BAKEKOL-92776 format. One line per 8 residues: number of its first residue (from 0); their letters; for each residue x, y, z of C-alpha. Coordinates in Angstrom, 3 decimals. Layout:
NUM = A = X:Y:Z | ...;
//
This chain:
0 = XXXXXXXX = 9.924:-11.723:11.857 | 9.805:-12.401:8.122 | 13.280:-11.151:7.572 | 14.492:-9.864:10.902 | 16.185:-6.550:10.202 | 13.848:-5.499:7.394 | 12.936:-2.380:9.380 | 16.597:-1.354:9.522;
8 = XXXXXXXX = 16.634:-1.123:5.732 | 13.445:0.996:5.736 | 14.879:3.609:8.122 | 18.466:3.687:6.884 | 17.882:6.991:5.090 | 15.870:8.555:7.921 | 17.625:11.337:9.823 | 17.158:11.639:13.575;
16 = XXXXXXXX = 18.186:14.455:15.870 | 19.029:11.783:18.435 | 20.461:8.564:16.954 | 18.933:6.559:19.801 | 15.593:7.149:18.089 | 16.769:5.032:15.137 | 16.792:1.901:17.294 | 13.423:2.862:18.775;
24 = XXXXXXXX = 11.757:3.325:15.385 | 13.194:0.055:14.089 | 11.978:-1.895:17.109 | 8.543:-0.258:16.889 | 8.159:-1.231:13.227 | 9.265:-4.808:13.927 | 6.922:-5.093:16.916 | 3.923:-3.757:14.993;
32 = XXXXXXXX = 4.565:-6.088:12.075 | 4.727:-9.068:14.430 | 1.404:-8.119:16.042 | -0.334:-5.905:13.473 | -3.868:-6.028:14.874 | -3.191:-5.324:18.553 | -3.197:-1.915:20.228 | -0.147:0.324:20.189;
40 = XXXXXXXX = 0.454:-0.087:23.921 | 0.109:-3.868:23.861 | 2.347:-4.151:20.835 | 5.115:-2.043:22.394 | 5.137:-3.379:25.961 | 6.235:-1.249:28.899 | 9.831:-0.404:27.923 | 9.296:0.262:24.198;
48 = XXXXXXXX = 6.073:2.183:24.856 | 7.936:4.882:26.766 | 10.797:5.283:24.295 | 8.436:5.187:21.291 | 6.290:7.826:22.960 | 9.309:10.104:23.345 | 10.115:9.690:19.632 | 6.572:10.321:18.413;
56 = XXXXXXXX = 5.936:13.293:20.735 | 9.304:14.951:20.118 | 8.833:18.520:18.764 | 11.321:17.886:15.928 | 9.613:14.674:14.783 | 7.269:14.871:11.811 | 5.603:12.322:9.545 | 7.446:13.414:6.394;
64 = XXXXXXXX = 10.894:12.944:7.940 | 9.943:9.593:9.486 | 8.970:8.295:6.030 | 12.094:9.534:4.261 | 14.088:6.329:4.795 | 11.238:4.177:3.532 | 10.863:6.482:0.524 | 14.546:6.006:-0.346;
72 = XXXXXXXX = 14.268:2.240:0.118 | 11.260:2.272:-2.211 | 13.320:3.968:-4.924 | 15.937:1.233:-4.580 | 13.270:-1.425:-5.062 | 12.135:0.389:-8.213 | 15.545:0.041:-9.865 | 15.442:-2.147:-12.938;
80 = XXXXXXXX = 11.710:-1.651:-13.526 | 10.836:-0.109:-16.895 | 7.346:0.947:-15.775 | 6.382:2.065:-12.281 | 2.718:2.502:-11.416 | 1.883:5.016:-8.674 | -1.662:4.906:-7.321 | -2.834:7.873:-5.272;
88 = XXXXXXXX = -5.961:8.009:-3.136 | -7.478:9.656:-0.060 | -8.712:7.970:3.101 | -10.052:9.215:6.424 | -9.674:8.003:10.008 | -12.598:8.260:12.395 | -11.584:9.176:15.952 | -14.990:10.460:17.054;
96 = XXXXXXXX = -14.821:8.595:20.376 | -11.302:9.819:21.184 | -12.407:12.991:22.931 | -9.015:13.732:24.475 | -7.158:13.981:21.151 | -6.543:17.627:20.274 | -6.578:19.010:16.722 | -9.100:16.693:15.065;
104 = XXXXXXXX = -11.540:17.979:12.443 | -14.743:16.890:10.691 | -14.395:14.024:8.221 | -17.861:14.250:6.632 | -21.080:16.235:6.854 | -21.920:14.895:10.303 | -21.054:17.253:13.155 | -20.126:14.298:15.370;
112 = XXXXXXXX = -17.725:12.525:12.978 | -14.246:13.768:13.911 | -10.871:12.590:12.687 | -8.200:13.268:10.082 | -7.626:12.716:6.363 | -4.700:11.068:4.646 | -3.666:11.302:1.008 | -1.032:8.787:-0.017;
120 = XXXXXXXX = 0.703:7.406:-3.093 | 1.753:3.773:-3.383 | 4.371:2.684:-5.933 | 4.111:-0.776:-7.488 | 5.040:-2.849:-10.505 | 2.484:-3.389:-13.308 | 1.758:-6.830:-11.820 | 0.818:-5.103:-8.526;
128 = XXXXXXXX = 3.835:-5.920:-6.369 | 3.757:-2.957:-3.926 | 7.210:-1.376:-3.683 | 6.499:1.289:-1.063 | 4.818:4.523:-0.065 | 6.295:7.488:-1.939 | 4.012:10.215:-0.588 | 1.764:10.716:2.434;
136 = XXXXXXXX = 0.031:13.855:3.623 | -2.174:14.208:6.731 | -4.540:17.036:7.604 | -7.565:17.935:9.725 | -10.321:20.068:8.262 | -11.352:23.312:9.986 | -14.419:23.097:12.191 | -16.273:25.757:10.210;
144 = XXXXXXXX = -17.518:24.451:6.878 | -17.222:26.680:3.818 | -20.023:27.099:1.316 | -19.543:25.604:-2.133 | -19.718:29.059:-3.724 | -16.825:30.224:-1.553 | -14.712:27.205:-2.465 | -15.245:27.765:-6.180;
152 = XXXXXXXX = -13.846:31.273:-5.898 | -10.551:29.955:-4.530 | -7.599:29.067:-6.775 | -6.734:25.377:-6.927 | -3.686:25.907:-4.698 | -5.977:26.826:-1.782 | -8.319:23.865:-2.173 | -8.104:20.350:-0.757;
160 = XXXXXXXX = -8.220:19.031:-4.322 | -4.756:20.491:-4.888 | -3.431:17.329:-3.190 | -3.841:15.459:-6.486 | -1.662:17.975:-8.340 | 0.881:18.255:-5.535 | 1.285:14.480:-5.268 | 1.717:14.072:-9.028;
168 = XXXXXXXX = 4.418:16.767:-8.988 | 6.188:15.158:-5.999 | 6.148:11.805:-7.791 | 7.692:13.451:-10.849 | 10.465:14.984:-8.751 | 11.116:11.740:-6.876 | 11.388:9.639:-10.029 | 13.244:12.275:-12.064;
176 = XXXXXXXX = 16.355:10.058:-12.523 | 14.130:7.155:-13.627 | 12.319:9.358:-16.155 | 15.558:10.872:-17.411 | 16.855:7.385:-18.233 | 13.814:6.610:-20.373 | 11.664:4.943:-17.725 | 7.908:5.348:-17.427;
184 = XXXXXXXX = 5.885:6.357:-14.367 | 2.108:6.003:-14.654 | 0.022:7.849:-12.039 | -3.447:6.305:-11.659 | -6.374:7.737:-9.704 | -10.137:7.414:-9.355 | -12.947:9.810:-10.301 | -12.055:12.343:-7.609;
192 = XXXXXXXX = -8.886:13.170:-9.550 | -10.832:14.152:-12.674 | -9.644:17.760:-12.344 | -8.905:19.996:-15.325 | -5.915:21.570:-13.557 | -4.334:18.133:-13.089 | -4.739:17.362:-16.787 | -3.314:20.775:-17.696;
200 = XXXXXXXX = -0.356:20.580:-15.283 | 3.017:20.360:-17.018 | 4.606:16.930:-16.828 | 8.038:15.537:-17.570 | 8.407:13.171:-20.500 | 7.570:9.652:-19.373 | 5.156:10.687:-16.620 | 1.673:9.569:-17.670;
208 = XXXXXXXX = -1.817:9.847:-16.171 | -4.726:7.393:-16.130 | -7.853:8.757:-14.437 | -11.376:7.413:-14.383 | -13.671:10.035:-15.901 | -16.272:11.621:-13.633 | -17.558:14.742:-15.394 | -19.323:15.371:-18.745;
216 = XXXXXXXX = -16.645:17.846:-19.785 | -16.892:19.752:-23.053 | -14.429:18.246:-25.513 | -13.499:18.680:-29.153 | -13.229:15.303:-30.868 | -9.950:15.228:-32.810 | -10.254:11.935:-34.716 | -11.876:13.597:-37.728;
224 = XXXXXXXX = -15.197:11.837:-37.178 | -18.536:13.586:-36.604 | -20.121:12.191:-33.463 | -23.486:10.463:-33.657 | -24.532:11.988:-30.356 | -26.120:15.414:-30.235 | -24.111:18.489:-29.367 | -25.036:19.360:-25.796;
232 = XXXXXXXX = -26.675:22.668:-24.798 | -24.145:25.278:-23.791 | -21.231:23.290:-25.238 | -21.142:24.778:-28.750 | -18.087:26.978:-29.070 | -18.409:30.492:-30.529 | -22.066:29.868:-31.385 | -21.233:27.410:-34.189;
240 = XXXXXXXX = -22.854:24.000:-34.544 | -21.299:21.195:-36.578 | -23.110:20.689:-39.903 | -24.228:17.045:-39.932 | -26.063:17.140:-43.266 | -25.155:14.687:-45.996 | -22.096:15.742:-47.955 | -20.970:18.239:-45.330;
248 = XXXXXXXX = -17.257:18.427:-44.554 | -16.414:16.467:-41.411 | -14.977:18.826:-38.831 | -14.043:18.184:-35.224 | -17.224:18.135:-33.122 | -17.817:19.615:-29.695 | -19.717:17.350:-27.330 | -19.655:15.831:-23.868;
256 = XXXXXXXX = -16.666:13.653:-22.981 | -19.110:10.872:-22.050 | -20.737:11.083:-25.507 | -17.306:11.017:-27.142 | -16.419:7.869:-25.173 | -19.624:6.094:-26.180 | -19.215:6.999:-29.850 | -15.469:6.426:-30.192;
264 = XXXXXXXX = -13.809:4.067:-32.633 | -14.391:0.386:-31.800 | -11.058:-1.373:-31.221 | -12.351:-4.835:-30.396 | -14.052:-7.030:-27.804 | -12.926:-9.197:-24.911 | -14.554:-11.423:-22.293 | -14.399:-10.441:-18.640;
272 = XXXXXXXX = -15.162:-12.867:-15.818 | -17.348:-10.992:-13.319 | -17.518:-12.432:-9.775 | -21.040:-12.790:-8.414 | -22.176:-10.873:-5.349 | -23.829:-12.556:-2.344 | -25.738:-15.528:-3.792 | -25.281:-14.597:-7.464;
280 = XXXXXXXX = -23.068:-16.786:-9.642 | -20.029:-15.615:-11.570 | -20.762:-14.566:-15.136 | -18.948:-13.721:-18.352 | -19.323:-10.169:-19.665 | -18.544:-9.218:-23.276 | -16.786:-5.851:-23.188 | -16.527:-3.511:-26.168;
288 = XXXXXXXX = -13.431:-1.313:-26.295 | -13.618:2.163:-27.843 | -11.069:4.943:-28.193 | -10.931:8.555:-29.312 | -8.659:11.579:-29.093 | -10.131:14.791:-27.747 | -9.242:18.248:-26.521 | -10.739:19.023:-23.111;
296 = XXXXXXXX = -12.009:22.594:-23.036 | -11.238:24.826:-20.030 | -14.066:25.060:-17.460 | -15.992:28.314:-17.336 | -16.513:28.228:-13.564 | -13.802:28.789:-10.966 | -10.642:30.869:-11.067 | -7.041:30.436:-12.106;
304 = XXXXXXXX = -7.587:27.703:-14.711 | -5.299:27.233:-17.683 | -7.051:28.829:-20.674 | -5.794:26.416:-23.313 | -7.565:23.184:-24.225 | -5.778:20.021:-23.137 | -5.256:17.131:-25.593 | -6.164:13.813:-23.998;
312 = XXXXXXXX = -7.098:10.281:-25.033 | -10.257:8.493:-23.969 | -10.523:4.738:-23.550 | -13.840:3.112:-22.699 | -14.911:-0.454:-22.007 | -18.663:-1.062:-21.980 | -20.484:-4.339:-21.550 | -22.730:-5.499:-24.365;
320 = XXXXXXXX = -25.821:-6.746:-22.547 | -28.063:-9.180:-24.442 | -31.723:-8.250:-24.741 | -33.626:-9.352:-21.650 | -30.498:-9.592:-19.465 | -31.315:-7.968:-16.076 | -27.725:-6.936:-15.340 | -26.815:-3.269:-15.596;
328 = XXXXXXXX = -23.976:-2.941:-18.132 | -20.490:-2.524:-16.733 | -18.639:0.542:-18.003 | -15.267:2.155:-17.439 | -14.250:5.437:-19.067 | -10.613:6.428:-18.719 | -8.928:9.669:-19.647 | -5.233:9.199:-20.179;
336 = XXXXXXXX = -2.037:10.676:-21.565 | -0.787:7.173:-22.509 | -0.644:6.808:-26.280 | -3.304:4.368:-27.510 | -3.007:3.010:-31.056 | -4.738:-0.376:-30.977 | -6.634:-2.902:-28.871 | -3.505:-4.060:-27.033;
344 = XXXXXXXX = -2.515:-0.560:-25.905 | -6.124:0.184:-24.867 | -6.241:-2.993:-22.777 | -2.933:-1.969:-21.206 | -4.523:1.296:-20.041 | -7.304:-0.635:-18.299 | -4.870:-3.133:-16.801 | -2.693:-0.342:-15.391;
352 = XXXXXXXX = -5.753:1.384:-13.953 | -6.734:-1.774:-12.060 | -3.480:-1.383:-10.108 | -5.342:1.378:-8.255 | -7.276:-1.301:-6.398 | -4.052:-2.077:-4.553 | -4.093:1.242:-2.711 | -7.627:0.504:-1.564;
360 = XXXXXXXX = -6.296:-2.782:-0.191 | -3.513:-0.782:1.429 | -5.991:1.464:3.246 | -8.024:-1.585:4.277 | -4.850:-3.100:5.755 | -4.147:0.100:7.669 | -7.599:0.242:9.230 | -8.495:-3.411:9.705;
368 = XXXXXXXX = -5.076:-5.035:9.896 | -3.106:-2.380:11.756 | -6.161:-1.073:13.639 | -5.155:2.519:12.855 | -8.465:3.935:14.095 | -7.826:2.519:17.571 | -4.847:4.813:18.117 | -5.306:7.046:21.149;
376 = XXXXXXXX = -2.820:9.903:21.076 | -2.846:13.258:22.837 | -2.653:15.485:19.770 | -2.801:15.599:15.993 | 0.971:15.712:15.415 | 1.662:12.628:17.538 | -1.181:10.816:15.809 | 0.168:11.617:12.336;
384 = XXXXXXXX = 3.681:10.553:13.351 | 2.353:7.202:14.569 | 0.302:6.699:11.416 | 3.418:7.245:9.297 | 4.945:4.181:11.000 | 1.750:2.226:10.398 | 2.019:3.062:6.681 | 5.326:1.216:6.502;
392 = XXXXXXXX = 3.934:-1.808:8.354 | 0.822:-1.965:6.132 | 3.050:-1.820:3.050 | 5.217:-4.645:4.424 | 2.173:-6.862:4.974 | 1.048:-6.338:1.375 | 4.586:-6.711:0.055 | 5.163:-10.108:1.660;
400 = XXXXXXXX = 1.725:-11.317:0.529 | 2.362:-10.349:-3.104 | 6.017:-11.368:-3.106 | 4.922:-14.943:-2.422 | 2.794:-14.745:-5.585 | 5.223:-12.930:-7.860 | 8.469:-14.646:-6.764 | 7.319:-17.790:-4.921;
408 = XXXXXXXX = 10.695:-19.557:-5.040 | 12.604:-17.116:-2.806 | 14.327:-19.183:-0.108 | 12.536:-19.255:3.247 | 15.739:-18.696:5.252 | 16.210:-15.362:3.488 | 13.088:-13.917:5.099 | 12.664:-15.962:8.307;
416 = XXXXXXXX = 14.826:-16.406:11.383 | 15.644:-19.918:12.586 | 13.124:-19.889:15.454 | 10.165:-18.918:13.277 | 11.182:-21.376:10.578 | 11.466:-24.178:13.138 | 7.975:-23.367:14.466 | 6.413:-23.379:11.016;
424 = XXXXXXXX = 8.144:-26.649:10.112 | 6.852:-28.235:13.302 | 3.362:-26.796:12.888 | 2.926:-27.787:9.236 | 4.712:-31.157:9.561 | 6.302:-30.494:6.165 | 9.589:-28.813:5.167 | 9.227:-25.046:4.628;
432 = XXXXXXXX = 11.781:-24.008:2.003 | 10.254:-21.126:-0.028 | 8.503:-17.819:0.672 | 5.328:-19.206:-0.881 | 5.322:-22.018:1.663 | 6.122:-19.548:4.461 | 3.165:-17.296:3.650 | 0.817:-20.267:3.282;
440 = XXXXXXXX = 1.961:-21.733:6.616 | 1.496:-18.386:8.415 | -1.890:-17.913:6.754 | -2.938:-21.342:8.010 | -2.246:-20.118:11.539 | -4.686:-17.309:10.736 | -7.427:-19.670:9.565 | -6.544:-20.137:5.878;
448 = XXXXXXXX = -7.408:-23.557:4.419 | -5.414:-24.301:1.263 | -6.720:-26.705:-1.352 | -5.718:-27.677:-4.853 | -6.779:-25.042:-7.361 | -7.957:-22.713:-4.581 | -7.076:-19.036:-4.106 | -3.783:-17.916:-2.630;
456 = XXXXXXXX = -3.823:-16.516:0.917 | -4.639:-12.834:1.292 | -3.318:-10.166:3.598 | -6.084:-10.609:6.203 | -5.234:-14.212:7.092 | -1.564:-13.209:7.021 | -1.894:-10.561:9.735 | -3.984:-12.934:11.860;
464 = XXXXXXXX = -1.361:-15.651:11.440 | 1.518:-13.299:12.261 | 0.051:-12.517:15.657 | -0.282:-16.200:16.468 | 3.226:-16.931:15.186 | 4.630:-14.162:17.387 | 2.977:-15.709:20.471 | 4.279:-19.158:19.525;
472 = XXXXXXXX = 7.793:-17.770:19.009 | 7.721:-16.110:22.439 | 6.700:-19.400:24.048 | 9.335:-21.292:22.067 | 12.099:-18.949:23.240 | 10.967:-19.234:26.865 | 11.008:-23.015:26.575 | 14.509:-23.002:25.080;
480 = XXXXXXXX = 15.707:-20.659:27.825 | 14.208:-22.948:30.478 | 15.970:-25.974:28.979 | 19.297:-24.134:28.922 | 18.842:-23.055:32.539 | 18.082:-26.633:33.659 | 21.151:-27.914:31.824 | 23.348:-25.362:33.552;
488 = XXX = 21.913:-26.297:36.985 | 22.405:-30.002:36.369 | 25.951:-29.436:35.141;
//
């Protein structure tokens, strides 16, 4: 299905205590990709269900080892790319109705919501072609909730938030050869990653961060300009306030990071097309780009923080709303280690950050496309092992969808077997010769209606079409087998 044997490449570097498990894992991945939105049992069938169960329940099987082959294959796909973007994010799986599963923990403040959390990192090109999952970590929270005061007294290494630092360090280690050869790896994350310890963590040359700002941190503005905003209470260092009187020497000012972003140097303006929600029409937003260099001051609360200030750059894009316009202004504030010198480099920071949306699509594919929250396993370890396989399948769905957009002229026979290609040719009544035509034809089976100038098919119609194509292929093979049997009898 879409390149029969693709799973073999994804598990080539995976080590198994019993080599028979290699065949089992490959067949499980292929089966899930062919029918992504059916249950695990239905997808496997009787024979594969038993062997897959033995693999996933085996005491020596763990999620990290199962993903190792895919991780190595991802590195191979990264070869030749100057810049690799790695988006990291956290998601949770709700298994509240799966009472028999042992080892689950709370996923939010509700006492009834039980499940597990997953923190993953997805590597991609700057044009959002997903290359693979380079990190995945699963855990269940303890049943007893800790007070916020207790959590603040813990060092970062003992907190859940340490996952952002650990993942960034693992990415650095994984891409060390790429960085050593002058390549660039940009780690992007949302507001939850706005952690001083992550900014202060040592990084190899070429490893950069882009994080959406969440906190009004105390910063020292380093661009030599006195800020127009007022110095905030409690943020004046050593009891000294900047002298703003006329003729005073301009010294670096201490203020909130959010004030610094709003009062930074204007780099330019650009027009952003904003899609309308529900019944609202699309609109054009005029965005003003600002930039400044600051030093983030160490937080006073908590323990174990680096005591030195951290130099960082701030890029903001804020909508200029005309008087009387009812729309709330759009605004993005990014803190980054990427060097920004002009409008083009500032826009590049925003463009790279938007790659983070791809990992949200990845998690959507896991839950809605692969139906990950329908998994019914006996215990936490087996559940995590199964989810690690689902990660690979969800990546493959996104990869094929984007590959048709980025490299639409790839030959169809390079990713399809003859049976599937024959079915699509018959179904569409037109020759299918490229991957773009393959994806469109499969999406049409899933309800996609192409038209001139319309959007390209997305991953949702693809997974719906794959299930239908798999059923059609099974019927086709049975028909061909019946014809061969009749010919033998007649002969």
